[in-house]
C-alpha positions in Angstrom: -13.6 8.1 -82.6 -10.1 9.4 -81.8 -11.6 12.1 -79.4 -13.6 9.4 -77.6 -10.5 7.3 -77.1 -8.8 10.2 -75.5 -11.7 10.9 -73.2 -11.9 7.3 -72.0 -8.1 7.1 -71.5 -8.2 10.3 -69.4 -11.1 9.0 -67.2 -9.2 5.8 -66.6 -6.1 7.7 -65.5 -8.2 9.8 -63.0 -9.8 6.7 -61.5 -6.5 5.0 -61.1 -5.0 8.0 -59.4 -7.9 8.3 -57.0 -7.7 4.6 -56.1 -3.9 5.0 -55.4 -4.5 8.0 -53.2 -7.1 6.0 -51.1 -4.8 3.0 -50.7 -1.5 4.7 -50.2 -1.1 5.7 -46.5 1.7 8.1 -47.4 -0.7 10.3 -49.4 -1.5 13.2 -47.1 -4.9 13.7 -48.7 -5.9 10.1 -47.8 -6.1 10.7 -44.1 -7.8 13.4 -41.9 -8.1 14.2 -38.2 -11.4 14.3 -36.4 -12.0 15.5 -32.9 -14.8 16.9 -30.7 -14.9 20.0 -28.6 -16.4 20.0 -25.0 -19.9 20.5 -26.4 -19.6 17.4 -28.6 -19.2 19.3 -31.9 -17.1 17.4 -34.4 -14.3 18.9 -36.4 -12.2 17.7 -39.3 -8.8 18.8 -40.5 -6.1 17.7 -43.0 -3.4 18.6 -40.4 -3.0 17.9 -36.7 -3.9 21.0 -34.7 -3.2 21.9 -31.1 -7.0 21.7 -30.4 -7.1 18.2 -31.7 -4.2 17.1 -29.5 -5.8 18.7 -26.4 -9.1 17.1 -27.1 -8.0 13.7 -28.4 -8.6 12.7 -31.9 -9.3 10.0 -34.5 -7.3 9.3 -37.6 -9.8 8.8 -40.4 -9.1 7.4 -43.8 -10.7 8.5 -47.1 -13.7 6.2 -46.5 -14.4 7.8 -43.2 -13.2 4.8 -41.1 -11.3 5.4 -37.9 -7.9 3.7 -38.3 -6.4 5.0 -35.0 -7.4 6.9 -31.9 -5.2 9.1 -29.7 -6.4 10.1 -26.3 -6.4 13.7 -25.3 -3.4 15.2 -23.5 -3.6 15.1 -19.7 -3.3 18.2 -17.6 -0.5 18.5 -15.0 -3.1 17.7 -12.3 -4.4 14.7 -14.2 -0.9 13.4 -14.7 -0.1 13.8 -11.0 -3.4 12.1 -10.1 -2.6 9.2 -12.5 0.8 8.8 -11.0 -0.6 8.7 -7.5 -3.0 6.0 -8.6 -0.2 4.1 -10.3 2.0 4.4 -7.2 -0.8 3.2 -4.9 -1.5 0.2 -7.1 2.2 -0.7 -7.2 2.4 -0.4 -3.4 -0.8 -2.5 -3.1 0.6 -5.2 -5.4 3.9 -5.2 -3.6 2.2 -5.6 -0.2 0.0 -8.4 -1.6 3.1 -10.2 -2.9 4.9 -9.7 0.4 1.9 -11.1 2.2 1.9 -14.2 0.0 5.6 -14.8 0.7 5.0 -14.4 4.4 2.1 -16.9 4.2 4.2 -19.4 2.4 7.0 -19.0 5.0 4.4 -19.7 7.8 3.3 -22.9 6.2 6.9 -24.0 5.6 7.9 -23.2 9.2 4.9 -24.8 10.9 3.8 -28.0 9.0 1.0 -28.7 11.5 -1.3 -26.7 13.7 0.4 -28.2 16.8 3.7 -26.8 15.6 2.2 -23.4 15.1 0.4 -23.4 18.5 3.6 -24.5 20.4 5.6 -21.7 18.8 3.0 -19.1 19.7 2.7 -20.3 23.3 6.4 -20.0 23.6 6.2 -16.4 22.5 3.5 -15.7 25.2 5.7 -17.4 27.8 8.5 -15.0 26.9 6.2 -12.1 27.6 5.1 -13.6 30.9 8.7 -14.3 32.0 9.7 -10.7 31.3 6.7 -9.4 33.3 7.5 -11.8 36.1 11.0 -10.5 36.4 9.8 -6.9 36.4 7.2 -7.8 39.0 9.8 -9.3 41.4 12.0 -6.3 40.9 9.1 -4.0 41.6 8.3 -5.8 44.8 11.9 -5.3 46.0 11.9 -1.6 45.1 8.5 -1.1 46.8 9.9 -2.6 50.0 12.9 -0.4 49.8 10.6 2.7 49.4 8.5 1.5 52.4 11.7 1.2 54.5 12.8 4.8 53.6 9.3 6.1 54.4 9.3 4.4 57.7 12.6 5.9 58.6 11.4 9.4 57.7 8.2 8.7 59.7 10.2 7.6 62.8 12.2 10.9 62.6 9.0 13.0 62.3 7.3 11.2 65.2 10.5 11.8 67.2 10.2 15.5 66.4 13.5 15.3 64.5 14.1 16.9 61.0 14.2 14.5 58.1 17.6 15.0 56.5 17.9 16.1 52.9 19.7 13.0 51.7 16.8 10.9 53.0 14.1 13.0 51.3 16.2 12.8 48.1 16.5 9.1 48.3 12.7 8.8 48.9 12.1 10.9 45.8 14.5 8.8 43.7 13.0 5.6 45.0 9.5 6.8 44.2 10.6 7.5 40.6 12.2 4.0 40.4 9.0 2.4 41.6 6.8 4.5 39.2 9.0 3.5 36.3 8.9 -0.2 37.1 5.1 0.0 37.5 4.9 1.6 34.0 7.2 -1.0 32.6 5.1 -3.8 34.1 1.9 -2.3 32.7 3.5 -2.1 29.2 4.6 -5.7 29.4 1.1 -6.9 30.5 -0.5 -4.9 27.7 2.0 -6.4 25.2 1.2 -9.9 26.4 -2.5 -9.3 26.0 -2.0 -7.9 22.6 0.1 -10.9 21.7 -2.6 -13.2 23.0 -5.3 -11.6 20.9 -2.9 -11.5 17.9 -2.2 -15.2 18.3 -5.9 -16.0 18.1 -6.2 -14.1 14.9 -3.0 -15.7 13.5 -4.3 -19.1 14.4 -7.5 -18.4 12.4 -5.4 -17.2 9.5 -3.1 -20.3 9.7 -6.1 -22.6 9.6 -7.4 -20.7 6.5 -4.0 -21.0 4.8 -3.8 -24.7 5.7 -7.2 -25.4 4.3 -6.5 -23.6 1.1 -3.1 -25.4 0.8 -4.8 -28.8 1.3 -7.5 -28.0 -1.2 -5.0 -26.8 -3.8 -1.7 -28.8 -3.1 -0.2 -27.9 -6.5 -0.6 -24.2 -6.1 
């Protein structure tokens, strides 16, 4: 009987120790590491190996349940690619937020479509006024060039040499006229681009206004 009691007591002690090892997370034997190689083969280890860190691993308890997962280490190229993606997303978010602020400013600045249209027409008028000024200047410079050319032509018809100062002035005047013509073309192109842009902006304004009317508390 005494021997039987000793056997039962010893068995109870072993069971209690095993249960403590399973429940106590500080017990090194209660947890293992599991990972897979590129072919899908699973591996287990009582200690964390470099292979497991490279592949990514699961922390598994004594019952075989995954209690935590750690992703694999990224390569330098993968880290660089992840950073690029994160930077692109941050830039896109920043641009979107900036656009939202600009849209809100437009609605605040132009309460009605009439206000918006009047402001845009004023901008187009500014382009036209600049082009008109250049056009008048160009007409004057073209007349001055024509006068110089007529003087040179009169000398040539009279069989007289055209003096160097006159040919130099003709060259300078031609350059002035060419520059003004280029300036006028740029101004006309800018006005046309502004006109097309105004049409697109008006469509966008109408969309903003409709959305704001539909969601006044936004």
